[in-house]
C-alpha positions as CSV (number, residue, x, y, z in Angstrom):
1,X,0.0,0.0,0.3
2,X,1.1,3.8,-1.1
3,X,2.0,5.8,2.1
4,X,-0.8,8.3,1.2
5,X,-3.4,8.6,3.5
6,X,-3.5,6.1,6.7
7,X,-6.6,8.3,7.5
8,X,-8.2,7.0,4.4
9,X,-7.2,3.5,4.8
10,X,-8.5,3.1,7.9
11,X,-12.0,3.3,7.0
12,X,-11.2,1.3,3.4
13,X,-10.3,-1.4,5.2
14,X,-12.9,-1.5,8.2
15,X,-15.3,-1.1,5.4
16,X,-13.9,-4.2,3.6
17,X,-13.3,-6.5,6.4
18,X,-16.7,-5.8,8.2
19,X,-17.3,-4.3,11.9
20,X,-18.7,-7.8,12.7
21,X,-15.2,-9.3,12.7
22,X,-13.3,-6.5,14.5
23,X,-13.2,-5.8,17.7
24,X,-13.9,-2.2,18.5
25,X,-14.2,-1.5,15.0
26,X,-16.7,1.4,13.7
27,X,-19.6,0.5,11.5
28,X,-19.7,2.2,7.9
29,X,-22.3,4.8,8.9
30,X,-19.8,5.6,12.3
31,X,-16.7,6.0,9.8
32,X,-18.8,7.8,7.1
33,X,-19.3,10.2,10.2
34,X,-15.5,10.5,11.0
35,X,-13.9,14.0,10.4
36,X,-12.4,14.4,6.8
37,X,-8.7,12.7,6.5
38,X,-7.6,14.5,3.7
39,X,-6.1,16.6,5.8
40,X,-4.3,13.8,7.9
41,X,-2.4,12.3,4.7
42,X,0.2,9.8,6.5
43,X,4.2,9.3,5.2
44,X,3.9,6.4,7.5
45,X,4.8,3.6,5.3
46,X,3.3,-0.2,5.6
47,X,6.7,-1.1,6.8
48,X,7.1,1.2,9.4
49,X,3.8,0.2,10.8
50,X,4.0,-3.5,10.2
51,X,7.4,-3.3,12.1
52,X,5.8,-1.8,15.3
53,X,3.0,-3.6,15.7
54,X,5.2,-7.0,15.6
55,X,7.2,-5.6,17.9
56,X,4.4,-4.9,20.4
57,X,2.6,-8.1,19.6
58,X,5.9,-9.4,20.4
59,X,6.2,-8.1,24.0
60,X,2.7,-8.9,24.7
61,X,1.4,-5.3,24.5
62,X,-0.6,-5.0,21.6
63,X,-3.2,-8.0,20.9
64,X,-5.6,-8.7,17.4
65,X,-8.4,-10.7,17.0
66,X,-9.3,-13.6,15.0
67,X,-5.6,-13.5,13.9
68,X,-5.8,-10.0,12.4
69,X,-4.1,-7.1,14.0
70,X,-6.6,-4.5,12.4
71,X,-4.0,-1.8,12.1
72,X,-6.3,0.2,10.0
73,X,-9.0,0.1,12.5
74,X,-9.8,3.5,14.5
75,X,-8.2,3.7,18.1
76,X,-10.7,3.3,20.8
77,X,-10.0,4.7,24.5
78,X,-10.3,0.9,26.0
79,X,-7.5,0.1,23.8
80,X,-5.2,2.7,24.0
81,X,-6.0,2.4,28.0
82,X,-4.3,-1.3,27.7
83,X,-1.5,-0.3,25.3
84,X,-0.2,2.3,27.2
85,X,-0.8,0.6,30.5
86,X,1.3,-2.3,29.1
87,X,3.9,-0.3,27.1
88,X,4.9,2.0,30.1
89,X,5.2,-0.2,33.1
90,X,2.3,1.6,35.1
91,X,1.8,-1.5,37.1
92,X,3.9,-0.3,39.9
93,X,2.4,3.0,40.1
94,X,0.7,3.8,43.9
95,X,-2.1,6.0,42.7
96,X,-5.7,4.8,43.6
97,X,-7.7,3.7,40.6
98,X,-11.0,5.8,39.8
99,X,-14.0,4.9,40.1
100,X,-15.6,4.5,36.5
101,X,-19.9,4.7,36.0
102,X,-20.1,4.0,32.3
103,X,-17.9,0.8,32.6
104,X,-18.5,-2.5,33.8
105,X,-16.4,-3.5,36.5
106,X,-15.8,-7.1,34.9
107,X,-15.3,-5.1,31.2
108,X,-11.4,-6.5,30.1
109,X,-10.4,-2.9,30.2
110,X,-11.8,-1.4,33.1
111,X,-8.5,-2.0,35.4
112,X,-6.4,0.0,32.7
113,X,-9.2,2.5,32.5
114,X,-9.1,2.8,36.1
115,X,-5.7,3.0,36.8
116,X,-4.8,5.7,34.2
117,X,-7.7,8.0,34.9
118,X,-6.4,7.5,39.0
119,X,-3.0,8.4,37.5
120,X,-4.1,11.4,35.8
121,X,-2.7,10.0,32.2
122,X,-6.5,9.6,30.7
123,X,-9.2,11.6,31.5
124,X,-12.7,10.9,32.8
125,X,-15.1,13.6,33.8
126,X,-17.4,13.1,36.5
127,X,-16.3,9.1,36.1
128,X,-17.6,8.7,32.2
129,X,-14.7,7.4,30.5
130,X,-16.1,6.6,26.7
131,X,-14.7,3.3,26.4
132,X,-15.2,3.1,22.5
133,X,-14.7,6.7,21.8
134,X,-12.2,7.1,19.3
135,X,-8.5,8.6,20.0
136,X,-7.9,11.7,18.7
137,X,-4.5,12.5,17.4
138,X,-4.3,15.2,20.1
139,X,-5.8,13.2,22.7
140,X,-2.9,10.3,21.8
141,X,-0.5,13.0,22.0
142,X,-1.3,14.2,25.5
143,X,-1.8,10.5,26.8
144,X,1.5,9.4,25.7
145,X,3.1,12.3,27.1
146,X,1.8,12.3,30.2
147,X,2.4,8.5,30.6
148,X,6.4,8.6,29.0
149,X,6.3,12.2,31.6
150,X,7.9,13.8,28.6
151,X,6.9,17.1,26.8
152,X,4.2,17.1,24.4
153,X,6.1,18.9,21.6
154,X,8.4,16.1,21.9
155,X,5.7,13.3,21.5
156,X,3.5,15.9,18.8
157,X,7.1,15.7,17.1
158,X,7.2,11.9,16.7
159,X,3.6,11.7,15.1
160,X,4.5,14.2,12.7
161,X,4.3,11.8,9.7
162,X,0.0,11.3,10.8
163,X,-0.9,14.0,13.1
164,X,-3.9,16.1,12.2
165,X,-5.3,18.4,14.7
166,X,-8.7,16.9,13.7
167,X,-8.1,13.6,12.8
168,X,-8.4,10.1,15.1
169,X,-5.2,7.5,15.5
170,X,-5.5,4.3,13.6
171,X,-3.9,1.3,16.0
172,X,-1.1,1.0,13.4
173,X,-0.4,4.7,14.3
174,X,-0.8,4.3,18.2
175,X,1.5,1.3,17.9
176,X,4.0,3.6,16.0
177,X,4.0,6.6,18.2
178,X,4.1,3.8,21.3
179,X,7.3,1.5,19.9
180,X,8.7,5.4,19.6
181,X,8.3,6.4,22.7
182,X,9.4,3.3,24.5
183,X,12.5,4.1,23.1
184,X,12.1,7.2,25.3
185,X,11.6,5.9,28.5
186,X,15.0,6.8,30.8
187,X,17.1,4.4,32.0
188,X,20.0,3.9,34.6
189,X,22.2,2.5,32.2
190,X,21.9,4.7,29.5
191,X,25.2,4.7,27.2
192,X,26.5,7.3,25.0
193,X,26.6,6.8,21.1
194,X,28.0,9.8,19.7
195,X,29.7,13.1,21.4
196,X,30.7,16.2,19.3
197,X,31.7,19.5,20.1
198,X,29.2,22.2,18.7
199,X,30.6,25.3,19.7
200,X,33.4,26.4,22.4
201,X,31.2,25.9,25.5
202,X,28.6,23.4,24.0
203,X,29.2,19.7,23.4
204,X,25.9,17.6,21.9
205,X,26.0,14.2,23.1
206,X,23.5,11.2,22.4
207,X,22.8,8.2,24.5
208,X,20.9,5.1,23.1
209,X,18.4,5.9,26.1
210,X,17.5,9.0,28.3
211,X,19.1,9.5,31.8
212,X,17.1,9.3,34.7
213,X,16.3,12.4,36.1
214,X,18.8,11.4,39.1
215,X,21.4,11.1,36.3
216,X,20.5,14.4,35.0
217,X,20.8,16.3,38.3
218,X,24.3,18.2,38.2
219,X,25.6,17.0,41.4
220,X,25.7,13.2,39.8
221,X,26.4,14.6,36.4
222,X,29.8,16.3,37.8
223,X,30.6,12.7,38.8
224,X,29.4,11.3,35.3
225,X,30.7,13.0,32.9
226,X,34.7,13.1,32.9
227,X,36.6,15.2,30.5
228,X,40.2,14.8,30.3
229,X,42.4,17.8,29.4
230,X,40.9,20.0,32.0
231,X,37.5,20.5,30.5
232,X,35.1,20.6,33.3
233,X,31.2,20.1,32.9
234,X,29.7,23.6,33.8
235,X,25.6,22.5,34.9
236,X,23.4,19.8,33.9
237,X,23.4,18.1,30.8
238,X,19.6,19.2,29.2
239,X,17.7,17.1,26.5
240,X,17.0,18.2,23.4
241,X,13.0,18.7,22.6
242,X,12.1,16.4,20.0
243,X,15.2,14.1,20.5
244,X,15.0,10.6,21.8
245,X,17.7,10.9,23.8
246,X,19.9,14.0,22.6
247,X,21.7,16.0,25.3
248,X,23.0,19.4,25.2
249,X,25.9,19.3,27.6
250,X,27.5,22.6,28.8
251,X,31.6,22.8,29.3
252,X,34.1,25.0,30.4
253,X,36.0,26.4,27.2
254,X,37.3,24.1,24.8
255,X,40.6,24.4,23.3
256,X,40.5,24.7,19.5
257,X,41.9,21.5,17.9
258,X,42.3,19.5,21.0
259,X,41.1,15.8,21.4
260,X,38.9,15.7,24.2
261,X,37.9,12.5,25.7
262,X,34.5,11.9,27.3
263,X,33.8,9.4,30.4
264,X,31.2,8.5,31.5
265,X,30.3,6.7,34.4
266,X,33.8,5.3,34.5
267,X,33.7,4.4,30.6
268,X,35.3,5.7,28.3
269,X,32.6,6.9,25.8
270,X,33.8,9.0,22.8
271,X,36.3,11.8,22.0
272,X,35.6,14.8,19.6
273,X,37.6,17.7,18.8
274,X,37.5,21.2,20.8
275,X,35.5,23.4,18.6
276,X,37.2,26.9,17.8
277,X,33.2,28.4,17.0
278,X,32.7,31.0,19.7
279,X,28.6,31.9,20.3
280,X,27.7,35.3,18.2
281,X,26.3,38.1,20.9
282,X,24.9,41.0,19.2
283,X,25.8,43.5,21.8
284,X,26.7,44.7,25.2
285,X,24.8,47.2,27.0
286,X,24.6,48.8,31.0
287,X,21.4,47.7,32.8
288,X,22.5,48.7,36.5
289,X,24.6,50.1,38.2
290,X,26.7,47.0,38.6
291,X,25.3,44.7,36.1
292,X,25.5,44.5,31.9
293,X,24.0,42.3,29.3
294,X,25.1,40.6,26.3
295,X,22.4,40.5,23.7
296,X,21.8,38.1,21.2
297,X,19.1,37.4,18.4
298,X,17.0,34.4,17.2
299,X,16.8,36.1,13.7
300,X,20.5,36.1,13.4
301,X,20.7,32.2,14.0
302,X,21.2,31.9,17.8
303,X,19.0,30.4,20.0
304,X,19.1,30.0,24.1
305,X,19.3,26.6,24.8
306,X,15.8,27.3,27.0
307,X,14.0,27.5,24.2
308,X,14.9,23.9,22.6
309,X,15.2,21.8,25.5
310,X,12.3,19.1,26.9
311,X,12.4,20.5,30.1
312,X,11.3,24.2,29.2
313,X,9.1,23.1,26.2
314,X,5.9,23.6,28.1
315,X,6.6,26.8,29.7
316,X,7.8,28.8,27.1
317,X,4.9,28.6,24.8
318,X,4.7,29.6,21.2
319,X,8.7,30.5,21.3
320,X,9.5,26.7,21.9
321,X,10.7,24.9,18.8
322,X,12.6,21.7,17.7
323,X,15.7,22.2,16.4
324,X,16.6,18.6,14.1
325,X,20.5,16.7,14.6
326,X,22.0,19.0,12.7
327,X,21.1,22.2,14.6
328,X,18.4,23.4,12.0
329,X,14.6,24.6,11.9
330,X,12.9,26.1,9.1
331,X,16.0,26.0,6.6
332,X,18.2,28.0,9.9
333,X,21.1,26.7,11.4
334,X,21.2,27.6,15.0
335,X,23.9,28.5,17.1
336,X,22.9,27.2,20.9
337,X,23.8,29.3,23.7
338,X,24.2,26.5,26.4
339,X,23.8,27.5,30.0
340,X,25.9,30.3,31.6
341,X,26.3,29.1,34.9
342,X,29.9,29.5,36.1
343,X,30.7,31.6,33.0
344,X,32.7,35.0,32.9
345,X,33.7,38.0,30.8
346,X,36.5,40.6,30.6
347,X,34.9,44.1,31.4
348,X,37.8,46.7,30.8
349,X,37.5,50.6,31.0
350,X,39.1,53.0,29.0
351,X,43.1,53.3,29.9
352,X,42.0,51.1,33.1
353,X,42.5,47.5,33.7
354,X,40.3,44.5,33.1
355,X,37.8,43.5,35.3
356,X,36.3,40.1,35.8
357,X,32.3,39.9,35.5
358,X,30.4,37.2,36.6
359,X,27.3,35.8,35.0
360,X,24.5,36.3,36.6
361,X,22.4,33.3,37.7
362,X,18.9,33.1,36.0
363,X,19.0,36.1,33.5
364,X,20.1,34.5,30.3
365,X,16.9,34.4,28.8
366,X,13.9,36.4,30.4
367,X,11.0,38.2,29.4
368,X,11.0,36.6,26.0
369,X,14.9,38.2,25.4
370,X,18.5,36.4,25.0
371,X,20.2,38.8,27.3
372,X,22.5,37.0,29.9
373,X,23.9,39.6,32.6
374,X,27.2,40.0,33.9
375,X,27.6,41.5,37.4
376,X,30.7,43.6,38.7
377,X,32.7,42.0,41.8
378,X,30.4,42.6,45.2
379,X,31.4,46.6,45.9
380,X,32.3,47.6,42.8
381,X,30.4,49.9,40.0
382,X,30.1,51.1,36.8
383,X,31.7,54.7,36.6
384,X,29.3,57.0,34.8
385,X,31.0,58.6,31.1
386,X,33.5,56.0,31.0
387,X,33.7,53.6,28.0
388,X,33.8,50.0,29.0
389,X,34.7,47.0,26.4
390,X,33.7,43.5,27.1
391,X,35.8,40.7,25.7
392,X,35.3,36.9,26.1
393,X,37.7,33.3,25.3
394,X,33.4,31.6,24.5
395,X,31.5,34.4,22.7
396,X,32.3,37.1,19.8
397,X,30.3,40.4,20.4
398,X,29.7,42.6,17.7
399,X,29.1,45.6,19.6
400,X,31.3,45.2,22.3
401,X,31.3,48.9,24.0
402,X,29.3,50.9,25.9
403,X,29.3,54.3,27.9
404,X,28.3,53.8,31.1
405,X,25.7,55.8,32.5
406,X,24.5,56.9,36.0
407,X,21.6,54.5,36.8
408,X,19.4,55.3,39.7
409,X,18.6,52.3,42.6
410,X,15.3,50.2,42.5
411,X,13.1,51.5,44.6
412,X,11.3,49.4,47.3
413,X,8.0,49.7,47.8
414,X,7.0,47.2,50.6
415,X,7.9,43.9,52.2
416,X,6.1,41.4,53.7
417,X,6.5,38.1,55.4
418,X,5.2,35.2,53.6
419,X,6.2,32.5,56.5
420,X,8.8,32.1,58.9
421,X,11.5,31.8,56.6
422,X,10.4,34.0,53.5
423,X,9.6,37.8,52.6
424,X,7.7,39.1,49.1
425,X,9.7,41.9,48.2
426,X,7.5,44.9,46.3
427,X,9.6,47.5,44.1
428,X,7.2,50.5,43.2
429,X,7.3,49.6,39.2
430,X,8.4,46.2,37.3
431,X,11.7,46.1,36.4
432,X,11.2,44.3,33.4
433,X,13.9,41.9,33.9
434,X,15.7,39.6,36.0
435,X,17.1,42.4,38.2
436,X,16.2,41.5,41.8
437,X,18.8,37.9,40.6
438,X,22.0,37.7,43.0
439,X,20.3,40.2,45.2
440,X,20.0,40.1,49.2
441,X,17.7,42.2,51.8
442,X,19.1,42.6,55.7
443,X,16.2,42.3,58.3
444,X,17.3,43.7,61.7
445,X,15.3,43.3,64.4
446,X,15.2,45.7,67.6
447,X,17.6,44.2,69.9
448,X,20.2,44.2,66.7
449,X,20.1,41.0,65.4
450,X,20.3,40.2,61.9
451,X,18.8,38.1,58.9
452,X,19.9,37.8,55.3
453,X,17.4,36.7,53.0
454,X,18.3,36.0,49.3
455,X,16.4,36.0,46.1
456,X,14.7,33.1,45.2
457,X,15.6,32.5,41.9
458,X,12.6,33.1,38.9
459,X,10.3,33.9,41.7
460,X,9.6,37.8,40.1
461,X,6.0,38.4,39.1
462,X,6.0,41.9,37.6
463,X,7.6,44.0,40.7
464,X,7.3,41.5,43.2
465,X,10.3,39.0,44.1
466,X,10.5,36.3,46.8
467,X,13.6,36.5,49.3
468,X,14.0,33.2,52.0
469,X,16.0,33.4,54.9
470,X,19.5,32.2,54.4
471,X,21.7,30.3,57.1
472,X,18.8,28.2,58.4
473,X,17.3,31.5,59.7
474,X,13.8,32.2,60.8
475,X,11.5,35.4,61.1
476,X,10.2,35.4,65.0
477,X,6.5,36.0,65.5
478,X,5.4,39.4,66.9
479,X,9.0,41.0,65.9
480,X,9.1,43.8,63.8
481,X,12.2,44.4,61.3
482,X,13.8,47.1,59.4
483,X,14.5,46.0,56.3
484,X,16.8,47.3,53.8
485,X,18.6,46.3,50.7
486,X,22.4,44.9,51.3
487,X,24.5,47.2,49.1
488,X,23.5,49.1,46.6
489,X,20.9,47.9,44.3
490,X,17.8,49.4,46.0
491,X,16.6,52.1,48.7
492,X,14.2,51.6,51.3
493,X,12.5,53.8,53.5
494,X,11.3,53.3,56.6
495,X,10.6,49.4,55.4
496,X,9.2,47.3,58.2
497,X,7.8,43.5,58.5
498,X,6.2,41.6,61.0
499,X,5.2,38.3,60.9
500,X,2.0,38.1,62.8
């Protein structure tokens, strides 16, 4: 059969075989009432469908009826519940099964449906499961995404050959997706299949299976990822959206032409030459009296990793997208800015000595902009009227100089105790960026005791940010504290806070 239209083939096959011979098959009348399949011409080959069906049947995940697998029959919700439950080993999940009001407790699919609804993987509003309802492509993507605990954008990408917003999924298409998604089940035994340097601070590392959440964590990853020639991991590896198991791995600055060998979990995993490619940044500009930023633009083919990793896909909305294995999308090849954690640049005043400025955490991609911020050492500020130039061993900066201006400190309007360990700070106006980052507040009690509160990264909502009490300190109930910013990043006039 030509790979022209699986949606059409599903209807024609059902009509030819007759609904009496197929479990949960739709009748000819029902098929005639299905959404038009013309918008969902499938590019899946017969071979791809048959291979997926055969594999799932071999594993005991997918079963047929009267020696037929019915791969062109539309998938029912009852069938999907069983397929997903068995494919993703959900037996050990502890959640309580849901109560279903429209399913006989003796039905072959009852336990699967009740458990998936109980896990929040499938829906049953008011207990109504609708077991014979046909699964849409959109529902299939959502259910597999939840079962796999993977971002929906990746799952839809795996469905690209047959996905249609208004289409229904055939059993063959469902099998194909589930077989693909099973390859993306994390494993503590994941092995590296390839290593390559992408730019001077980024490696692309592909595994045969995704890493577990524990192995992705920075502390564990630092132990597991070991490079020679003094190259180091600078933050956790991040799974690329749309990939099965390809990671963006940030490193310290590579030396061009040096061969780096990666050892993973004490086993040599591959080698690559260090890259000479620096990340292309557009311009340097001042944002506060002690902080400046480096701008980059997606229209120039530079993308922050936050827009293309699975972990952030859901939160980036329409700005999230997928790069293929050649870092391309819509005909454009992109440079990737990896995590800026531990990055630094040199800031040199005209006729002065260079100053090392360090990256301010969680500022590299905020408010829809790619503008990582860097801050001078504590106590130092930019001198108004002086020209400063930024240089870096990991970035090319088109407009690397700026003349410093006088910036007024942010104005603190009020402070509120949220709990004994955190306060909420409200500014007089929205700073429009993560300018709280790396800042601290000092709370002074009447007896002179002091508490230090540090900004909770990414907690800002407009002009409001959360600060957590440091060093296991606690705000004492009934005590009124005078609150002031540490250093001169902000001003506060007679601001106090009391926890009732």
